[in-house]
N, C-alpha and C positions, 0 to 999 in steps of 0.2 A: 281681490279681484283678479281673475285669471287673465292671461295674456290675450286670449281670444276675445274675451269681453272688452278688454281695453282697446283692442284693435277695432272692434265694431263701433265703439263709442267715437274713436278718432275719425274713422272713415265713413261711418253711417251705413255701411253695407254688411250684410250677413255672411257673404262668401269669402271675405278677406280674413285671413288668419295671419297675424304677425308673429313670427317666430324669431328667436335669437339663435343664430347659428354660430357656434363657437368654431374657431379654426381647427382643422384636423391636426391632431398631434403628429409631430414628425416621427418617422420610424427611427428606432434606435439602432442605427447601423454602427457596426464596429464593436458592439457589446455582445459577447457570445451568449449571454444568458437572456437576451431579449426574446428569443424564440427557441422552441425545442428543435433538436436535430432530427431530420427526417429518419423514419424507422429503418429504411433500407441502408442508408449511409451509416446509421448507428450500429446496426448488426454487422455490417461489413467491416467497419473499423474495429469493432470489438473482437471479432474473430481474427482479423489480421494481427492486431496487437497481441492477442493471446498466443497465436502461433509463433510470432516473432520472439516473444519473451520466452516461450518454451524452448525454441531453438537456441537462443542465446544462453539460457540456463544450462541446457544439455551440452553445448559446445564448451562452455566454461568448465563444467564438471568433467568433461572428457579431458580437457587440457590439464586440470589439476590432477586427475587420475594418472595421466601420462608423466607428470612431474613426480608423483609418488613412485611410479614404476621405475623412472630413471634414477631415483635415489638409491635403488638396489639395497635396501635394508639399512641405510644410514638413518638412524632414528632422529638425529638432529634435523636433517633435511626434510624428513617426512613430517616432523612436528611443525616446521616452518611452513611447509606447503599447506598443512591442515589449518593452521592459523590464518594463512593468507586466504584460503577458501572461505573460512568463516567470516572474515572481514568483508570479502567480496559479496557474500550472501546478504550481509547486513545492508550494504549499499544498494544491492539489487532490490531488496525488499522495500527500501525507501523509494527507489525509483518507480516501482510498481504502484505504491500507494500515491505518489505524486501524479502518476498517470490516471489513477482512479479519481483523484481530486480534480484534475483538469477535465475529465469526462463529465464529472458532476457539474462543473462550471458551465460546460457547453450543453448541459441538459440532455445527455445521451445515456438513458438508463440501462440499455443493454451493454454498452461499453463499460459503464460503472460496474455492472454485475460481473462481467468477464474479468475485469481488473481486480475486483474483490475476491473472486475465486482464485485468480493467479496469486494474489497476495496471501491468501490463506494457505495455498499449497507451498509457497516459498517459506512462509512462517513455520509450517509443520516440518518441512525438510531442514530448515535452519535449526529448530529446536532439537530434532533428532541428531543432527551432526554435532551440535554443541554437547548434547548428552553423551554421545559416543566418545567425543574427545575428553570430556570430564571423567568418564569411567575409565578410560585408558591412562589417565594422568591423575591418580588420586593425590590428595594433599599428604604431605609427610606427617609422620606421627609427631605429636607434640613433644617438645624437649622437657625432660623432668626438671624440677626446681633443684637448687643446690642442696637443700636439706633432705632430699628424697633418699630413702633407704629401701631397696627392693626386699620383698619378702619371698624367700625361697622355700620350697616345700621341705619339710623336715626340720626347719629351724624352730627353736623354742619361742622366740619372741617376734611377733608380728603385730605392730600397732597400726 
């Protein structure tokens, strides 16, 4: 039996409809994922974060470049600066990924997109810098075992 039929039986009138109204759920204030970030604010924050991150990255790169220049050819100082720059780039990459995660939590898709693009650019630059450092610092040749006898050209016995 429907609610409307039940109301007609109780009141005896056709125009009365009894409905059960549930209380309105309270808005979830304080939870960032409760509603999507407005598009204008999302795009603005995404662009601003991207520009600020690019400026910070370029300024840090300039600072490390000046440190290399100030080393004036001292290979030990240059290596230390390059390793410090690689470590800084790792932390910067993590910071950009955390910003992307926060943007996803706040349901801001354009900000997430800009942060993922920034993270991709930082990752590519980090891999290139690491590759450059690894190529300029090859591993030393392996040490021969105690029983190794070199084979010289012209010798009669080479095992």
